[in-house]
C-alpha positions in Angstrom: 0.0 0.0 0.0 2.8 2.3 0.8 4.5 1.9 -2.5 1.3 2.6 -4.3 0.9 5.9 -2.5 4.4 6.9 -3.2 3.9 6.1 -6.9 0.7 8.1 -7.0 2.4 11.0 -5.2 5.3 11.1 -7.7 3.0 10.9 -10.8 0.6 13.5 -9.4 3.6 15.8 -8.5 5.0 15.6 -12.0 1.6 16.2 -13.6 0.9 19.1 -11.2 4.2 20.7 -12.0 3.6 20.4 -15.8 0.1 21.8 -15.4 1.3 24.9 -13.5 4.2 25.5 -15.8 2.1 25.3 -19.0 -0.4 27.9 -17.9 -0.3 31.4 -19.3 1.6 33.9 -17.2 -0.4 36.6 -15.6 0.8 40.0 -14.5 3.3 38.4 -12.1 3.7 39.4 -8.4 2.7 43.0 -8.9 -0.6 42.0 -10.4 -1.2 39.6 -7.5 -0.9 42.4 -4.9 -3.0 44.9 -6.9 -0.5 46.7 -9.1 -0.5 46.9 -12.8 -3.5 49.1 -13.3 -5.6 48.2 -16.4 -3.3 45.2 -17.1 -5.0 43.4 -14.3 -8.0 42.6 -16.6 -8.1 38.9 -17.2 -10.7 37.6 -19.7 -12.6 34.5 -18.7 -10.9 31.2 -19.4 -12.2 29.2 -22.4 -11.4 25.9 -24.0 -8.1 24.3 -23.2 -7.1 27.0 -20.8 -10.2 26.2 -18.7 -9.5 22.5 -18.8 -5.9 23.0 -17.7 -7.0 25.4 -14.9 -9.5 22.8 -13.6 -7.0 20.0 -14.0 -4.6 21.9 -11.9 -7.1 22.3 -9.1 -8.0 18.6 -9.2 -4.4 17.5 -9.2 -3.7 19.8 -6.2 -6.6 18.3 -4.3 -5.4 14.7 -5.1 -1.8 15.7 -4.1 -3.0 17.0 -0.7 -5.3 14.1 -0.1 -2.6 11.6 -1.0 -0.2 13.4 1.4 -2.6 13.1 4.2 -3.3 9.5 3.5 0.4 8.8 3.4 0.8 10.5 6.8 -1.7 8.0 8.4 -0.1 4.9 6.9 
């Protein structure tokens, strides 16, 4: 069981890293704290960008759940 959780953790970690790195870059740190003025406008996500965004959320949830499960084993 332990080796299965480790394998899942490694695969999910690699997929999560790829999902984060392939997303479009926003305004960077200044946009995150409120800077950038009108460049803060981000249109709604559509198509592949929305799928990638949702996949990133799902992978992050799986990663955390797997980490918690590994803690109790």
